[in-house]
N, C-alpha and C positions, 0 to 999 in steps of 0.2 A: 566446462559450462557451467556459469554461476547460475544460481536458479534462488531467486527472492522472493518471499512470500509477503504481502501485507495485509495484514488484517484490520479493518476499518469500519465504521460506520458509512452510510451511503454518500457517495461522491459526486459532482458534476464530472461528465465526461471529460470536460475541459481541464478541471482539476486533476484527474487522473492521467489525462496525456502529459501534463507537466511535471508529475509525480514520476512516472516511467520515465521520462526522458532524465531528469534528475539522476535518477538511482543508476539508472544506465550509465550514464556519464562518471558519477562516483567510482564503479565498477572498473569502467575504460580506466580512469586516470589513476586509481588504486591498483588493481592488479594487472595493468597493461595488457588487458584482453580486448579482442574484437569487439565491437558493442554488436554486432549480430549474433553474439554469442551467450550476451545475457538475457535469461527470461526473467518477468517479472508476474506473478500471480498475484493477483488483488482478489482477496475475500470478503466481500461486504457483508455485514452483519446489522440487521436493522436494529433499532436504538430501544425497541421492545423485547429484543433477544441476547441482550446483555446488560450486566450489571456492575456498579464500583462498590464498595463499602455497602452493601446489602440495600442498594437501591439502583432499579431499572433507570438507565441513563435517559431513558425516554420520559422519568418521572422529575428529572433534573433541571427541566426545562422552563 
């Protein structure tokens, strides 16, 4: 049973639904596993709780 963890900033429910469908389809195509066996976990981190290059992503807007 594949388990995929996605770490990202907050997104809308619609975007997450699309992402989960596409990730599931990719595993079904690549590994020939049933869609029901693919688990996708989304961990969202607010922009003020992560940084790139020494700057909070919240400050890059």
